[in-house]
C-alpha positions as CSV (number, residue, x, y, z in Angstrom):
1,M,12.7,34.8,45.5
2,Q,15.2,37.6,46.0
3,T,18.1,37.7,43.5
4,F,21.4,39.5,43.3
5,F,22.6,39.5,39.7
6,N,24.8,42.4,38.8
7,E,24.1,44.9,36.0
8,D,26.5,43.3,33.6
9,Q,24.9,39.9,34.0
10,L,21.5,41.3,33.4
11,L,22.6,42.7,30.1
12,E,22.9,39.1,28.9
13,P,19.6,37.7,27.6
14,D,19.9,34.3,29.3
15,F,20.8,35.8,32.7
16,K,18.0,38.4,32.4
17,R,15.5,35.6,31.7
18,S,16.9,33.4,34.5
19,N,16.5,36.4,36.9
20,E,12.8,36.7,35.9
21,V,12.2,33.0,36.4
22,L,14.0,32.9,39.8
23,R,12.1,36.0,41.0
24,A,8.8,34.2,40.3
25,C,9.6,31.3,42.7
26,V,8.0,31.6,46.2
27,H,9.7,28.4,47.7
28,C,6.3,26.7,48.1
29,G,7.5,23.2,47.3
30,F,4.4,22.1,45.4
31,C,6.8,21.0,42.7
32,T,8.4,18.3,44.9
33,A,5.1,16.4,44.9
34,T,5.2,15.8,41.1
35,C,8.9,15.6,40.5
36,P,9.8,12.0,39.4
37,T,13.5,12.2,40.5
38,Y,12.4,13.4,44.0
39,Q,9.9,10.6,44.2
40,V,12.6,8.0,43.4
41,L,15.6,9.6,45.2
42,G,14.0,11.5,48.1
43,D,16.7,14.2,48.0
44,E,15.7,17.8,48.1
45,L,18.5,18.7,45.7
46,D,16.9,16.3,43.2
47,S,13.7,18.3,43.2
48,P,12.9,21.5,41.2
49,R,13.1,23.6,44.3
50,G,16.5,22.2,45.3
51,R,17.8,22.6,41.8
52,I,16.6,26.2,41.6
53,Y,18.7,27.0,44.7
54,L,21.7,25.3,43.2
55,I,21.3,27.1,39.8
56,K,20.7,30.5,41.5
57,D,23.9,30.2,43.6
58,M,25.9,29.1,40.5
59,L,24.7,31.8,38.2
60,E,24.6,34.7,40.6
61,N,28.2,34.1,41.6
62,N,29.4,33.3,38.1
63,R,31.2,30.4,39.5
64,V,32.7,27.3,37.9
65,P,30.1,24.6,38.5
66,D,31.1,22.0,41.1
67,Q,30.6,18.2,40.8
68,K,27.7,18.3,43.2
69,T,25.7,20.9,41.3
70,V,26.4,19.2,38.0
71,K,25.2,15.8,39.4
72,H,21.9,17.2,40.5
73,I,21.3,19.2,37.3
74,D,22.2,16.2,35.2
75,R,19.6,14.1,37.1
76,C,16.8,16.4,36.0
77,L,14.6,14.8,33.4
78,S,13.3,18.1,32.0
79,C,9.9,16.4,32.2
80,L,8.4,19.8,33.3
81,A,5.8,18.3,35.6
82,C,6.9,21.0,38.0
83,M,5.7,23.7,35.5
84,S,2.2,22.1,35.5
85,T,2.1,22.1,39.3
86,C,3.7,25.5,40.1
87,P,1.0,28.0,41.2
88,S,3.4,30.9,40.6
89,G,4.1,30.2,36.9
90,V,7.9,29.5,37.3
91,H,9.2,28.8,33.8
92,Y,11.6,26.1,35.0
93,M,12.4,25.0,31.5
94,H,14.2,28.2,30.5
95,L,16.1,28.2,33.8
96,V,17.4,24.6,33.6
97,D,18.2,25.1,29.9
98,H,20.4,28.1,30.8
99,A,22.0,26.1,33.6
100,R,22.9,23.3,31.2
101,A,24.4,25.6,28.7
102,Y,26.4,27.4,31.5
103,I,27.7,24.0,32.8
104,E,28.6,22.9,29.3
105,D,30.6,26.2,28.9
106,K,32.3,26.3,32.3
107,Y,32.6,22.7,33.6
108,K,35.1,20.1,32.3
109,R,33.6,16.7,32.6
110,P,35.7,13.5,32.8
111,L,37.1,12.3,29.5
112,F,34.9,9.3,29.1
113,E,31.7,11.3,29.7
114,R,32.8,13.9,27.3
115,L,33.3,11.2,24.7
116,L,29.9,9.7,25.3
117,R,28.2,13.1,25.0
118,W,30.1,13.9,21.9
119,A,29.0,10.6,20.3
120,L,25.4,11.3,21.1
121,V,25.6,14.7,19.5
122,K,27.3,13.4,16.4
123,I,25.0,10.3,15.9
124,L,21.4,10.7,17.2
125,P,20.4,13.8,15.2
126,Y,21.5,12.2,11.9
127,P,19.2,9.3,10.8
128,T,21.8,7.5,8.6
129,R,24.5,7.6,11.3
130,F,21.9,6.5,13.9
131,R,20.9,3.6,11.7
132,L,24.5,2.5,11.5
133,A,24.9,2.9,15.2
134,L,21.8,0.8,15.9
135,L,23.2,-2.0,13.7
136,G,26.5,-1.8,15.6
137,A,24.7,-2.0,18.9
138,K,22.8,-5.1,17.7
139,M,26.2,-6.8,16.9
140,A,27.6,-5.8,20.3
141,R,24.7,-7.3,22.3
142,P,26.5,-10.6,23.1
143,I,29.3,-8.7,24.9
144,A,27.1,-6.0,26.5
145,R,26.9,-7.6,29.9
146,F,30.7,-7.5,30.1
147,L,30.9,-3.7,29.6
148,P,31.8,-1.9,32.9
149,D,29.8,1.3,32.3
150,P,26.0,1.0,32.6
151,R,25.6,3.8,30.1
152,L,27.2,1.8,27.4
153,R,25.0,-1.2,28.3
154,A,22.0,1.1,28.0
155,M,23.0,2.4,24.6
156,I,23.3,-1.2,23.3
157,A,20.0,-2.2,24.9
158,M,18.1,0.6,23.2
159,A,18.6,-0.9,19.8
160,P,15.4,-2.5,18.4
161,K,15.5,-6.1,17.2
162,Q,14.9,-4.9,13.7
163,V,15.9,-1.5,12.2
164,P,13.1,-0.6,9.7
165,P,14.0,0.2,6.1
166,V,14.2,3.8,5.0
167,S,10.8,5.3,4.2
168,R,10.9,7.3,1.0
169,N,7.9,9.3,2.4
170,D,10.5,11.2,4.5
171,D,12.2,12.6,1.3
172,P,11.4,16.2,0.3
173,Q,8.1,16.2,-1.6
174,S,4.4,17.1,-1.4
175,F,1.4,14.8,-0.8
176,V,-1.9,15.9,-2.2
177,P,-5.1,15.5,-0.1
178,S,-7.6,12.7,-0.9
179,I,-10.5,15.1,-0.7
180,A,-10.8,18.9,-1.3
181,R,-7.9,20.7,0.3
182,K,-8.6,22.2,3.8
183,K,-5.1,23.0,4.9
184,R,-1.5,23.1,3.7
185,V,0.9,21.9,6.3
186,V,4.6,21.1,6.8
187,L,5.3,17.7,8.4
188,M,8.5,17.6,10.4
189,T,9.9,14.1,9.9
190,G,12.4,14.3,12.7
191,C,15.7,12.5,13.1
192,A,15.8,9.6,15.6
193,Q,12.2,8.7,14.7
194,R,13.2,8.2,11.1
195,A,15.7,5.5,12.2
196,L,13.6,3.9,14.9
197,N,10.1,3.8,13.5
198,T,9.2,4.9,10.0
199,D,5.5,3.8,10.4
200,I,4.7,7.0,12.4
201,N,5.3,9.5,9.6
202,D,3.8,7.2,7.1
203,A,0.6,6.9,9.1
204,T,0.5,10.6,9.7
205,I,0.7,11.4,6.0
206,R,-2.1,8.9,5.1
207,L,-4.3,10.2,7.9
208,L,-3.8,13.9,7.1
209,Q,-4.4,13.2,3.3
210,R,-7.6,11.5,4.2
211,L,-8.8,14.5,6.2
212,G,-8.0,17.1,3.5
213,C,-4.4,18.2,4.1
214,E,-1.7,18.9,1.6
215,I,1.5,17.7,3.3
216,V,4.8,19.2,2.5
217,I,8.1,17.6,3.4
218,P,10.5,20.5,2.9
219,Q,14.0,20.4,1.5
220,G,16.6,21.2,4.2
221,Q,14.7,20.4,7.4
222,G,16.3,18.1,10.0
223,C,16.7,17.6,13.7
224,C,14.7,20.1,15.8
225,G,17.8,20.6,18.1
226,A,16.2,19.2,21.2
227,L,18.7,16.4,21.8
228,T,21.7,18.8,21.7
229,H,19.8,21.6,23.4
230,H,19.2,19.5,26.5
231,L,22.8,18.5,26.6
232,G,23.7,22.2,26.9
233,K,25.2,22.2,23.3
234,T,23.8,25.6,22.3
235,T,25.8,26.1,19.2
236,E,24.7,22.7,17.7
237,S,21.1,23.1,18.8
238,H,20.7,26.6,17.4
239,A,22.3,25.6,14.2
240,A,19.8,22.8,13.7
241,A,16.9,25.0,14.7
242,A,18.0,27.8,12.3
243,Q,18.2,25.3,9.4
244,N,14.6,24.3,10.1
245,I,13.4,27.9,10.4
246,R,14.9,28.7,7.0
247,A,13.4,25.6,5.4
248,W,10.0,26.2,6.8
249,Q,10.1,29.9,6.0
250,S,10.8,29.0,2.4
251,E,7.5,27.1,2.4
252,I,5.7,30.1,3.9
253,D,7.2,32.3,1.2
254,H,5.9,29.9,-1.5
255,G,2.3,30.0,-0.4
256,D,-0.1,29.9,2.5
257,L,1.0,27.6,5.3
258,D,-1.5,26.7,8.0
259,A,0.8,24.7,10.3
260,V,4.1,23.1,11.0
261,V,2.9,19.7,12.2
262,I,5.0,17.5,14.6
263,N,4.2,14.0,15.7
264,T,7.0,13.7,18.2
265,S,6.0,15.7,21.3
266,G,9.6,16.2,22.5
267,C,10.4,18.0,19.2
268,G,7.2,20.0,19.4
269,T,8.0,21.4,22.8
270,T,11.4,22.7,21.5
271,V,10.1,24.0,18.2
272,K,7.3,25.9,20.0
273,D,10.2,27.6,22.0
274,Y,12.1,28.7,18.9
275,G,10.7,32.2,19.4
276,H,12.4,32.4,22.8
277,M,15.6,30.7,21.6
278,F,16.1,33.3,18.8
279,R,14.6,36.3,20.5
280,D,17.8,38.4,20.2
281,S,19.0,37.2,16.8
282,D,18.5,38.0,13.1
283,L,16.0,35.2,12.9
284,A,13.8,36.5,15.7
285,E,10.8,37.4,13.6
286,E,10.9,34.2,11.5
287,A,11.4,32.0,14.6
288,A,8.4,33.7,16.4
289,Q,6.2,33.0,13.4
290,I,7.3,29.4,13.2
291,S,6.6,28.9,16.9
292,K,3.1,30.3,16.4
293,L,2.5,27.9,13.4
294,T,3.8,24.8,15.2
295,M,1.2,22.3,16.3
296,D,1.3,18.8,17.7
297,V,-0.5,16.5,15.3
298,S,-3.3,16.0,17.8
299,E,-4.0,19.8,17.8
300,L,-4.3,19.8,14.0
301,L,-6.6,16.7,14.1
302,M,-8.9,18.4,16.5
303,Q,-9.4,21.1,13.9
304,L,-10.2,18.7,11.1
305,D,-13.4,16.6,10.7
306,M,-12.3,13.4,12.4
307,P,-15.4,11.1,12.2
308,D,-17.1,9.5,15.1
309,L,-16.6,5.9,14.5
310,E,-18.3,2.7,15.8
311,Q,-17.2,1.4,19.1
312,K,-14.5,-1.2,19.0
313,N,-13.7,-4.0,21.4
314,I,-10.2,-2.7,21.9
315,K,-8.8,-1.3,25.2
316,V,-6.1,1.3,24.8
317,A,-4.0,2.5,27.7
318,Y,-2.9,6.0,26.9
319,H,0.5,7.2,28.1
320,A,0.8,10.9,28.3
321,A,4.2,12.0,27.2
322,C,5.7,14.7,29.5
323,S,6.6,16.9,26.6
324,L,3.0,16.8,25.5
325,Q,1.1,17.2,28.8
326,H,3.6,19.4,30.6
327,G,5.7,21.0,27.9
328,Q,2.9,21.8,25.6
329,Q,0.0,21.6,28.0
330,I,-1.9,19.2,25.7
331,K,-3.7,16.9,28.0
332,T,-7.0,15.8,26.5
333,F,-6.8,15.9,22.7
334,P,-5.1,12.5,22.0
335,K,-7.6,10.8,24.4
336,T,-10.6,12.5,22.8
337,L,-9.4,11.5,19.3
338,L,-8.9,7.9,20.2
339,Q,-12.4,7.8,21.8
340,K,-13.9,9.4,18.7
341,A,-12.2,6.6,16.7
342,G,-14.1,4.0,18.8
343,F,-11.3,2.8,21.1
344,T,-11.9,2.3,24.9
345,V,-9.3,4.7,26.4
346,L,-7.8,3.9,29.8
347,E,-5.6,6.1,31.9
348,P,-3.0,4.7,34.3
349,A,-2.3,5.7,37.9
350,D,0.1,8.7,38.3
351,P,-0.2,9.7,34.6
352,H,1.8,12.9,35.3
353,L,5.0,11.0,36.2
354,C,7.7,10.5,33.5
355,C,8.5,7.1,32.0
356,G,12.2,7.8,32.3
357,S,13.0,8.2,28.6
358,A,13.4,12.0,28.4
359,G,15.6,12.3,25.2
360,T,19.0,11.0,26.1
361,Y,18.2,10.6,29.8
362,N,17.7,6.8,29.6
363,L,21.2,6.6,28.1
364,M,23.0,8.9,30.5
365,Q,21.1,8.1,33.7
366,P,20.1,4.4,33.2
367,E,19.6,3.5,36.8
368,I,17.1,6.2,37.6
369,S,15.5,5.8,34.2
370,S,15.0,2.1,34.8
371,Q,13.2,2.7,38.1
372,L,10.8,5.1,36.4
373,K,10.2,2.7,33.5
374,T,9.4,-0.1,35.9
375,R,6.9,2.1,37.7
376,K,5.3,3.3,34.5
377,V,5.0,-0.1,32.9
378,A,3.4,-1.6,36.1
379,N,0.8,1.2,36.1
380,L,0.0,0.7,32.4
381,E,-0.1,-3.1,32.6
382,A,-2.4,-2.9,35.6
383,L,-5.1,-1.7,33.2
384,Q,-4.8,-5.0,31.2
385,P,-4.9,-3.1,27.9
386,D,-4.8,-4.6,24.4
387,I,-2.6,-1.8,23.3
388,I,-0.5,1.1,24.8
389,A,-0.6,4.3,22.9
390,A,1.7,7.3,23.2
391,G,2.6,10.4,21.2
392,N,6.4,10.4,21.5
393,I,8.9,8.0,20.0
394,G,11.2,8.1,23.1
395,C,8.4,7.1,25.4
396,M,7.4,4.3,22.9
397,M,10.9,2.8,22.9
398,Q,11.2,3.1,26.7
399,I,7.9,1.5,27.6
400,G,8.1,-1.0,24.8
401,S,11.4,-2.3,26.2
402,G,9.6,-3.3,29.4
403,T,6.4,-4.8,28.3
404,A,4.9,-7.4,26.0
405,V,1.9,-5.3,25.3
406,P,2.2,-3.7,21.9
407,V,3.1,0.0,22.0
408,V,2.0,2.2,19.1
409,H,1.7,5.9,18.3
410,S,-1.8,7.4,18.7
411,V,-1.6,8.4,15.0
412,E,-1.1,4.8,13.9
413,L,-4.4,3.8,15.7
414,L,-6.3,6.8,14.2
415,D,-5.0,5.9,10.7
416,W,-6.0,2.3,11.2
417,A,-9.4,3.2,12.4
418,T,-10.1,5.4,9.4
419,G,-9.0,3.0,6.7
420,G,-5.2,2.6,7.0
421,P,-3.2,-0.6,7.6
422,Q,-3.0,-2.3,10.9
423,P,0.0,-1.1,12.9
424,A,3.0,-3.3,12.6
425,A,3.3,-3.7,16.3
426,L,-0.1,-5.4,16.4
427,R,0.7,-7.7,13.5
428,A,3.5,-9.0,15.7
429,G,0.8,-10.9,17.6
430,H,1.3,-9.7,21.2
431,A,-2.2,-8.6,21.9
432,S,-4.9,-10.6,23.6
433,H,-7.8,-11.1,21.1
434,G,-8.1,-14.7,20.2
435,D,-5.3,-15.2,17.7
436,G,-3.4,-12.3,19.3
437,I,-4.6,-9.6,16.9
438,P,-7.1,-6.9,17.9
439,R,-10.0,-6.6,15.5
440,L,-11.7,-3.5,14.4
441,R,-15.4,-3.9,15.0
């Protein structure tokens, strides 16, 4: 694609990068075949190719974004399926991230929308605040149907029936391995996940201990910055990321560190991009090192001696989170690990399409999100599974709100299969084995 940025624009790192991304695009349109919003809406401007044209026009002309452009950019899930499909290697993620930051800087949204976005930024990345908000949402459920804005109704609907108690495993500390130490790793405990489901980090710690890892929960780590980053809030997202870089760098300075392990794939995609985010800052070297050390938990588990276990009479439908399969290009590891653990792994139709969660997307674009959830749940339930497994808390909450089949993190199943407790979602008695509880056999 031919571009016409001026010399002053190209001196700015984000414009320079967007120019590189745009020039790689050859207008082929392969991306439209795998774009969830194009599949639902059928509008060229709600496809990656259409959005690329809108972004190019907006950035090249340094113009104030108009409502039409903002609408179509806001509708993008950032699922990155287009990047998996693109034969030209167009790095759409960096382009749309720049567009969102540009819009945030140049465009004045309606007051109510500004307030909603402000609330998300001030609540979701902070576990204690998020817990309080979830409790408030539970109390507001009786009046939810009377609220005029569907986004408010979506925010109330996302609250789980029970908010789990705080897990002290998320506090700064170290966990010694159960066998001779093979690796020393940092576990990023996240932010929203610590409020919504504390079992995931607990299961990860037990499993990694069992396989010979010393696990460090560093002082000072927090939200990865993804939630604010995808809202175009660069100042907030970079501040959160910088805090993590410094916390993890301190652990590197204190001794060998083999990996920064992340069990929420949306966070992993962002942390792996820290090197790009800080490429022109004082933290460039440290950020690049952190990006190289960052691993999804499935990547680390593939390096450890996960045992081949006896086959179980349990069917697991595996949902591939977009941030894992497209953002990090990890497609087979979770399925391989579940198969090694003895589960029968099933894959739904259209596994490349998003479930509609996408960070805050299900809150800000509830209508489109709901259509994508309905499609995803139908494809998963068509497999008649005992359990649905995923590797991202957002997907788990989204899918779980639309099905009676228990939804668990892959790590919870691996922990259970290797000696850990049965996942709480299975103890709730939704599965189909006799008394409703799948049995390990």
